[in-house]
Structures are given as structure tokens and as C-alpha cells.
N, C-alpha and C positions, 0 to 999 in steps of 0.2 A: 485960081485956086477954087476948088469946089466949096459950096456953101451947104450947111445943114441948118434947118430950122427946128428948134426945140420948142415945143409948146407945153407950158406947165399946165397942171390941172385947173388953175384959175384962168387959163387962156392967155397968159402973158407969153409973148413970143420972143425968142432970142435967135438971131441969125448969126452964125459963126462961120468964118472961113476956116477950112480944115485942110491941112497938108495931106495929099494922097498917101494912103497906107496907115494913117492914124485911125484908131477905132472911134466910133461914135461916142463911146463911153469916155475915153481918154480926152477927147476934144471937149466934152462937157465939163469934166473935172478941171482941166487946164483953164477953162474960161469961166469957172465959177457958176455954172448953170445949176440952179437949185432943182432937186428932184431926182438926181442920179447920185446915189451914195457911193457905189463902187467900193464896198468894204474890203473885198478881196483883191482889189487892184487890177482886175481883169483876168484873173486865173479861172474864171467860170466855176467858182466855188461858193457863191453866196446868193446870187440872183437879185442883188440890190442895185442892179443897173437895168432893171426891167424897163422896157419902153414899148409903145405901140407904134408900129410902122404905119404911116398913112397908107390907106388902101391903094392909092394910085401908084405907090412904090413897091408894093409887095412882090410883083413879078420881076423886079430889078435887083432886089437884094438876094444874096445867096440864101439857099434853103437852110433850115436848121439841120444840124446833125443829131445823132442820137443822144450825145452828152448834153447839148443845149436843150433838147426836148425834155430830158429828165430834170434838168435844173429849173426849167420853166414851171414844172409842177410845184416848185417851192416858192414861187413869187407871193408877196404879201397881198397885192391887189388882184383883182379879177384877171384870170388868164383868158385872153381872147385869141381868135384865129390869127390876129396880127401881132401877137405878143412876141417880143424878141429880147434877148440879152444884148444890150448895146455894145458890150465888150466883144461880141462876135461879128459885128458889122464893121468892116474896114472901109473907110471912105475911099472912093476912086473918082476919077473924072466922070465916069458914067453915073455916079450918084450925086452929081451936082444938082442941088435943089431938094435933096432928100428932106422929108418932113417926118419927125417923130414926136409923138405925144407922150408925156410923162404921167405916170399914175400919181394919185394923191399922196400915197405913202409907199415906201420901200420896206417898211418894218411892220 
């Protein structure tokens, strides 16, 4: 099963095994990872699942679409080139080892 590493803003790491097809957001919520609030439950309506995809993984995650790009303008923390909504990244075997960093705040 693929693993995703979540790194909190205080550098605490959480490595989670994720069933393929499950979003990075849902895996965080189901495993109690602090730093992803997911207020809208993955409907891409709140931007509280903002994360920073580690630069070494940027070319392996699907590109943002126009709706995600618009929602990323609403994030509470600084938006960077590697900012993503974790609800829009579905884990696959190809993403085994994915590393995402979490902002200090989602609100």
C-alpha cells in the first residue's frame, strides 16, 4: 500500500499507509493528522486542506485544474508554487512515498 508522509509546520512527521484512490485529505482526516481541517469534506469549497507538495513530487502529482487554482487563492497561509488542495490529490501506487507539508494554519 502506498505511503504518504505529512509534515506539520513544527516538523513533526506522520507516515500513513493509504489505500489507492483515497485522497491525501481524506487519509489525513481518517488518521487524525493535525493541520488539515477539511471543513467542506473534500468538495473543494473551503481551501482548508491546503498543503505544500514536496518539490521532488511536483512533476508526479496531477496538475491543478481551473477550479482548484481559484480555490487556492483563498488559502489562509501563503500560497506557493507547490500549494495544492489535498482533496484533489488521489493517492496511487505511483505516489508511494509522497511528501506533503502542512501550513501553520488553515484559518
